[in-house]
NUTI-962077 format. One line per field, with one value per residue (C-alpha): residue in one letter; x, y, z. Coordinates in nm, 3 decimals. Example, Ala and Ser with C-alpha at 12.3 -4.5 7.8 and 13.67 -1.06 7.14 Angstrom:
sedren A,S
east 1.230,1.367
north -0.450,-0.106
up 0.780,0.714
END
This chain:
sedren M,K,V,L,H,V,P,F,C,F,Y,P,D,P,A,G,G,T,E,V,Y,V,K,S,L,C,D,A,L,R,L,L,G,L,E,V,V,V,A,A,P,A,E,Q,N,A,F,Y,S,Y,E,N,I,L,V,R,R,Y,A,I,A,S,Q,I,D,D,V,S,A,I,Y,G,L,G,D,A,E,A,A,A,N,F,A,H,I,L,D,D,E,K,P,D,I,V,H,L,H,A,L,T,R,G,V,S,V,L,V,A,R,E,A,K,R,R,G,I,P,V,V,L,T,Y,H,T,P,T,V,S,C,P,R,G,T,L,L,R,W,G,S,E,V,C,D,G,H,L,L,P,G,R,C,T,R,C,K,L,N,D,L,G,L,S,R,A,V,S,A,A,I,S,L,V,P,P,S,V,G,K,Q,L,G,R,W,G,K,S,G,S,L,W,T,G,L,R,M,P,E,L,V,R,L,R,Q,N,T,F,F,A,M,A,E,E,A,D,R,I,V,A,L,C,E,W,T,R,A,L,L,T,L,N,G,V,S,K,E,K,V,T,L,C,R,H,G,L,L,S,T,L,Y,S,E,S,A,A,S,E,F,V,S,P,N,K,G,Q,L,R,L,A,F,L,G,R,V,D,S,S,K,G,I,H,V,I,L,E,A,L,S,N,Q,R,A,I,T,L,D,V,Y,G,T,L,Q,A,G,G,E,A,Y,Q,R,K,L,L,E,L,I,G,S,R,S,H,I,R,F,L,P,P,I,A,N,V,Q,V,I,P,L,L,R,E,Y,D,A,L,V,V,P,S,Q,V,L,E,T,G,P,L,V,V,L,E,A,F,A,A,G,I,P,V,I,G,S,N,L,G,G,I,A,E,L,V,Q,Q,E,V,N,G,L,L,V,E,P,A,S,S,I,S,A,W,Q,N,T,I,Q,R,L,V,D,D,A,D,L,R,T,R,L,R,Q,G,I,E,P,P,R,T,M,A,T,V,A,D,E,M,R,Q,L,Y,T,S,M,H,Q,P,S,A,N,H,A
east -1.293,-0.928,-0.782,-0.406,-0.363,0.031,0.110,0.447,0.433,0.216,0.049,0.180,0.474,0.393,0.136,0.072,-0.238,-0.195,-0.215,-0.466,-0.644,-0.580,-0.649,-0.987,-1.038,-0.986,-1.218,-1.503,-1.423,-1.489,-1.783,-1.882,-1.763,-1.444,-1.140,-0.801,-0.466,-0.220,0.137,0.425,0.763,1.007,1.363,1.252,0.950,0.718,0.342,0.093,-0.208,-0.362,-0.711,-0.787,-0.617,-0.378,-0.090,0.255,0.560,0.855,1.185,1.364,1.775,1.912,2.181,2.170,2.489,2.386,2.153,1.962,1.798,1.593,1.503,1.435,1.206,1.247,1.420,1.484,1.489,1.195,0.992,1.134,1.012,0.642,0.606,0.590,0.337,0.134,0.209,0.093,-0.225,-0.312,-0.522,-0.777,-0.717,-0.363,-0.383,-0.082,-0.073,0.258,0.542,0.893,1.149,0.962,0.614,0.763,0.687,0.858,0.619,0.355,0.503,0.512,0.142,0.072,0.313,0.051,-0.248,-0.349,-0.520,-0.312,-0.501,-0.243,-0.390,-0.227,-0.169,0.056,0.304,0.596,0.476,0.528,0.704,1.109,1.087,0.779,0.574,0.436,0.574,0.769,1.089,0.944,0.654,0.516,0.183,0.301,0.054,0.264,0.342,0.659,0.879,1.273,1.451,1.208,1.148,1.568,1.598,1.348,1.487,1.849,1.676,1.539,1.877,2.010,2.116,2.064,1.839,2.142,2.350,2.038,1.980,2.337,2.340,2.016,2.182,2.445,2.354,2.177,2.450,2.708,2.517,2.560,2.909,2.966,2.717,2.923,3.247,3.063,3.095,2.900,2.846,2.606,2.811,2.833,2.420,2.378,2.564,2.399,2.015,1.955,1.969,1.806,1.521,1.460,1.506,1.232,0.982,1.051,0.940,0.603,0.539,0.609,0.407,0.119,0.171,0.107,-0.175,-0.505,-0.675,-0.497,-0.768,-0.736,-0.842,-0.896,-0.975,-0.632,-0.503,-0.686,-0.586,-0.221,-0.259,-0.457,-0.215,0.113,-0.105,-0.274,-0.599,-0.882,-1.072,-0.792,-0.868,-1.136,-1.214,-1.302,-1.228,-1.176,-1.412,-1.430,-1.461,-1.708,-1.803,-1.957,-2.108,-2.400,-2.546,-2.663,-2.270,-2.279,-2.576,-2.474,-2.157,-2.056,-1.788,-1.521,-1.500,-1.401,-1.015,-0.959,-0.890,-0.829,-0.657,-0.515,-0.257,-0.276,-0.027,0.338,0.640,0.749,0.843,0.619,0.280,0.444,0.405,0.687,0.450,0.196,0.442,0.602,0.205,0.194,0.459,0.280,0.003,-0.110,-0.436,-0.443,-0.321,-0.195,-0.180,0.060,-0.027,0.266,0.291,0.706,0.858,1.180,1.368,1.152,1.377,1.557,1.273,1.101,1.429,1.327,1.001,1.055,1.298,1.067,0.834,1.061,0.863,0.560,0.298,0.073,0.177,0.223,0.415,0.188,0.214,-0.027,-0.328,-0.509,-0.783,-1.075,-0.967,-0.939,-1.309,-1.383,-1.059,-1.125,-1.440,-1.303,-1.137,-1.269,-1.067,-0.817,-0.485,-0.389,-0.081,0.020,0.294,0.264,-0.028,-0.251,-0.516,-0.701,-0.605,-0.809,-0.789,-1.001,-1.292,-1.231,-1.260,-1.548,-1.704,-1.612,-1.788,-1.520,-1.377,-1.020,-0.762,-0.577,-0.319,-0.489,-0.379,-0.491,-0.691,-0.762,-0.854,-1.114,-1.251,-1.271,-1.497,-1.366,-1.578,-1.838,-1.652,-1.303,-1.111,-0.786,-0.455,-0.230,0.039,0.326,0.136,0.410,0.370,0.150,-0.105,-0.184,-0.159,-0.419,-0.653,-0.595,-0.646,-1.030,-1.147,-1.042,-1.230,-1.519,-1.682,-2.010,-1.737,-1.692,-2.068,-2.116,-1.844,-1.947,-2.300,-2.165,-2.017,-2.199,-2.132,-1.840,-1.827,-1.769,-1.546,-1.869,-1.913,-1.563,-1.540,-1.854,-1.742,-1.383,-1.576,-1.713,-1.377,-1.272,-1.518,-1.519,-1.198,-1.191,-1.458,-1.309,-1.465,-1.359,-1.117,-0.774,-0.632
north 1.787,1.867,1.520,1.516,1.254,1.174,0.961,0.851,1.155,1.396,1.585,1.756,1.462,1.152,0.983,0.571,0.440,0.555,0.921,0.869,0.728,1.003,1.298,1.131,1.043,1.430,1.559,1.270,1.392,1.809,1.680,1.561,1.891,1.755,1.958,1.791,1.860,1.663,1.623,1.463,1.398,1.587,1.713,2.053,2.189,2.320,2.506,2.497,2.461,2.156,2.178,2.345,2.067,2.217,2.091,2.069,1.885,1.801,1.766,1.443,1.376,1.433,1.154,0.853,0.732,0.348,0.132,0.065,0.402,0.266,-0.065,0.100,0.376,0.651,0.961,1.231,1.485,1.433,1.389,1.671,1.864,1.712,1.814,2.189,2.055,1.915,2.262,2.456,2.242,2.109,1.831,1.608,1.237,1.159,0.909,0.783,0.597,0.450,0.305,0.460,0.633,0.979,0.823,0.659,0.527,0.826,1.065,0.898,0.915,1.283,1.251,1.054,1.283,1.502,1.302,1.254,0.948,0.772,0.526,0.378,0.268,-0.046,0.023,-0.249,-0.544,-0.263,-0.182,-0.524,-0.768,-0.708,-0.856,-0.578,-0.868,-1.113,-1.338,-1.609,-1.652,-1.421,-1.661,-1.804,-1.632,-1.595,-1.575,-1.287,-1.411,-1.233,-1.506,-1.324,-1.672,-1.735,-1.347,-1.285,-1.639,-1.494,-1.138,-1.233,-1.422,-1.113,-0.969,-1.272,-1.503,-1.879,-2.036,-2.233,-1.967,-1.726,-2.059,-2.002,-1.627,-1.635,-1.816,-1.518,-1.378,-0.997,-0.897,-0.983,-0.734,-0.457,-0.483,-0.430,-0.142,-0.011,-0.042,0.140,-0.185,-0.066,-0.183,-0.545,-0.800,-0.634,-0.531,-0.915,-1.045,-0.764,-0.898,-1.105,-0.775,-0.564,-0.789,-0.855,-0.450,-0.370,-0.631,-0.488,-0.125,-0.252,-0.393,-0.063,0.108,-0.145,-0.031,0.331,0.307,0.385,0.184,0.007,0.027,-0.308,-0.224,-0.576,-0.904,-1.071,-0.749,-0.832,-1.202,-1.066,-0.829,-1.039,-1.372,-1.134,-1.069,-0.715,-0.702,-0.776,-0.479,-0.288,-0.358,-0.213,-0.352,-0.048,-0.092,0.118,0.347,0.573,0.968,0.929,0.629,0.799,0.416,0.397,0.036,0.040,0.083,-0.280,-0.307,0.018,-0.078,-0.240,-0.501,-0.490,-0.736,-1.116,-1.154,-0.756,-0.637,-0.358,-0.340,-0.095,-0.066,0.238,0.213,0.263,0.160,-0.073,-0.431,-0.562,-0.425,-0.638,-0.488,-0.692,-1.043,-0.849,-0.722,-1.025,-1.222,-0.966,-0.963,-1.154,-1.116,-0.784,-0.837,-0.731,-0.306,-0.249,0.142,0.144,0.440,0.445,0.655,0.719,0.760,0.756,0.457,0.336,0.464,0.122,-0.076,0.207,0.141,-0.218,-0.197,0.037,-0.198,-0.492,-0.304,-0.217,-0.096,-0.278,-0.011,-0.245,-0.149,0.206,0.371,0.626,0.952,0.883,1.091,1.265,1.119,1.253,1.134,0.737,0.653,0.793,0.699,0.337,0.303,0.347,-0.049,-0.381,-0.457,-0.356,-0.567,-0.603,-0.806,-0.768,-0.989,-0.893,-0.855,-0.561,-0.409,-0.262,-0.214,0.165,0.069,-0.231,0.025,0.241,-0.014,-0.097,0.197,0.208,-0.096,-0.307,-0.627,-0.699,-0.968,-0.952,-1.164,-1.433,-1.252,-1.023,-0.774,-0.827,-1.209,-1.021,-0.775,-0.975,-1.255,-1.529,-1.566,-1.297,-0.954,-1.041,-1.356,-1.423,-1.582,-1.751,-1.531,-1.766,-1.923,-1.882,-1.632,-1.867,-1.855,-1.522,-1.545,-1.844,-1.600,-1.305,-1.502,-1.615,-1.255,-1.232,-1.504,-1.538,-1.173,-1.331,-1.370,-1.018,-0.943,-1.164,-1.025,-0.688,-0.774,-0.939,-0.586,-0.440,-0.065,-0.003,0.125,0.477,0.696,0.854,0.513,0.506,0.866,0.807,0.480,0.707,0.973,0.726,0.535,0.948,1.041,0.733,0.785,1.146,1.107,1.192,0.869,0.662,0.340,0.381,0.109
up 1.583,1.420,1.294,1.194,0.931,0.855,0.537,0.394,0.195,0.017,-0.277,-0.463,-0.438,-0.658,-0.498,-0.408,-0.322,0.057,-0.054,-0.243,0.033,0.284,0.057,-0.032,0.329,0.449,0.182,0.320,0.648,0.558,0.471,0.778,0.926,1.121,1.022,0.904,0.877,0.694,0.828,0.638,0.646,0.356,0.298,0.495,0.688,0.527,0.513,0.183,0.098,-0.146,-0.273,0.019,0.285,0.523,0.460,0.709,0.583,0.845,0.804,0.867,0.904,0.570,0.685,0.864,1.094,1.122,0.880,1.252,1.197,0.935,1.122,1.475,1.666,1.432,1.311,1.654,1.426,1.236,1.575,1.731,1.418,1.481,1.808,1.661,1.446,1.726,1.925,1.699,1.573,1.871,1.688,1.881,1.720,1.522,1.252,1.124,0.763,0.775,1.011,0.861,1.002,0.958,1.068,1.365,1.692,1.858,1.674,1.795,2.136,2.138,2.032,2.324,2.588,2.511,2.558,2.214,2.095,1.820,1.498,1.275,0.923,0.759,0.469,0.271,0.424,0.502,0.765,0.981,0.714,0.687,0.333,0.262,0.052,0.308,0.059,0.192,-0.074,-0.279,-0.379,-0.094,0.119,0.443,0.741,0.878,1.181,1.364,1.418,1.421,1.255,1.014,0.931,0.894,0.694,0.456,0.417,0.362,0.088,-0.069,-0.005,-0.290,-0.074,-0.111,0.167,0.273,0.321,0.478,0.751,0.829,0.872,1.092,1.360,1.381,1.755,1.742,1.983,1.703,1.464,1.757,1.799,1.430,1.444,1.725,1.534,1.189,0.945,0.643,0.322,0.162,0.373,0.716,0.675,0.564,0.884,1.117,0.984,1.283,1.500,1.251,1.159,1.557,1.591,1.297,1.459,1.849,1.640,1.463,1.912,2.008,1.735,1.827,2.128,2.134,1.905,2.056,1.779,1.441,1.110,0.915,0.555,0.493,0.628,0.585,0.754,1.092,1.121,1.056,1.353,1.603,1.504,1.642,1.979,1.918,2.086,1.885,2.060,1.971,1.543,1.367,1.026,0.764,0.427,0.134,-0.046,-0.351,-0.265,-0.568,-0.745,-1.054,-1.099,-1.343,-1.331,-1.672,-1.789,-1.837,-2.073,-2.243,-2.321,-2.714,-2.644,-2.950,-3.192,-3.095,-3.087,-2.969,-2.618,-2.442,-2.104,-1.869,-1.547,-1.335,-1.015,-0.912,-1.112,-0.856,-0.949,-0.636,-0.832,-1.110,-1.441,-1.549,-1.551,-1.779,-2.008,-2.052,-2.096,-2.405,-2.576,-2.835,-2.845,-3.069,-3.098,-2.729,-2.628,-2.300,-2.141,-1.844,-1.638,-1.388,-1.093,-1.076,-0.711,-0.562,-0.605,-0.900,-1.181,-1.271,-1.281,-1.512,-1.732,-1.730,-1.857,-2.123,-2.213,-2.169,-2.404,-2.680,-3.056,-2.920,-3.035,-2.931,-2.538,-2.449,-2.110,-2.072,-1.793,-1.457,-1.488,-1.173,-0.970,-1.093,-1.443,-1.331,-1.356,-1.684,-1.856,-1.725,-1.889,-2.241,-2.192,-2.137,-1.826,-1.546,-1.500,-1.100,-1.118,-0.775,-0.646,-0.297,-0.051,-0.119,0.159,-0.128,-0.364,-0.437,-0.833,-0.772,-0.660,-0.949,-1.194,-1.038,-1.043,-1.393,-1.481,-1.626,-1.450,-1.314,-1.405,-1.093,-0.878,-0.607,-0.320,-0.002,-0.096,-0.477,-0.392,-0.110,-0.367,-0.669,-0.737,-0.946,-1.237,-1.116,-1.166,-1.246,-1.271,-1.074,-1.174,-0.906,-0.794,-0.851,-1.174,-1.467,-1.755,-1.951,-1.666,-1.731,-2.092,-2.070,-1.903,-2.087,-2.368,-2.196,-2.227,-2.600,-2.714,-2.502,-2.536,-2.354,-2.065,-2.068,-2.082,-1.782,-1.545,-1.626,-1.506,-1.216,-1.092,-0.783,-0.731,-0.497,-0.100,-0.063,0.103,0.258,0.458,0.519,0.654,0.912,1.061,1.098,1.279,1.522,1.583,1.656,1.850,2.072,2.149,2.164,2.478,2.824,2.935,2.652,2.730,2.537,2.631
END
């Protein structure tokens, strides 16, 4: 069986958690005897091999004529280029790992036109949430129910408008936005006035993708709940949690570890350089706590340059905080064993993140936001500590200080860590899913 995986981007581009997941899943599926190919949008068509995985890149349009192209069914040029890959590779399954103008409804329809079943994995809130965070007004956890008026107000607020102004503009009929688009109006003012139209367009795009996909994979419980809340049939949704390709786990790691002296703490952060990851929260919390060291291994992707400059300004001359280059996946777990804890201060709902599992594989606890997948993986006072996402900086300071002051707590948290789920298990579950869809008698509805 041949499976074509379609993420937002792929190596050697700077990769985030989704791309790490796709690479690990491909490796595990190959060990089970499946043939895998990766296709990802790019500036131009390309064909290469990355660590023995065939990679096809398909070009997206270099320019968009209207902002609605970002919210709609997808890039027609990208879909046409993707169609050539389908004809060349003839996969049995197409597995989408994003919903963007490059990995789009039009792309899914090219597969369905050829009778190829489609799987969609919901990796991040950007799949359904116009704001991209599933945090109402930037602070309140949202249930993810796609309601045009509510979502429009929240998106406008994300653009910097007050709640009152957002509420007023949300009443603008979508037909007005369409007319402004036909007139070619652009810029922040016109985009704001068009937001009722654009949010509805994006929501309809999500519903269209949910209809085209034969199966949707939820990586955690909150995602499954969101999908069913928005009308996706329970039969179509499969819960398949994250896993690691190789845990390198040692059950004796906690007992062998010798904690540093009281008052010392070594922390690490690994992830994308993006405000949604909350790196600034930890930097502010540690600004005056020089007994604590923090190493930030940040992956810089397009659009993250301004945020990185902000982080470097926050760090300034503080020697106890270091901003370091990202490291290879195979080095993550051995590296994390050198630290006392991993910090995961995400400000959005995560479906993992994988780095939490990597911390557990290394035998170290996690200090994370009490949100989404983090809250499903980290058990308070058992294998880590949770902080409410809307808490003040002092709440993070107090939580971290507990680990500084209480070496016994660090030991207890280490002893509470269990071996994380492996990608071998994930791949086996995915193989079963693919097989059920590939059988001619299978119900693809």
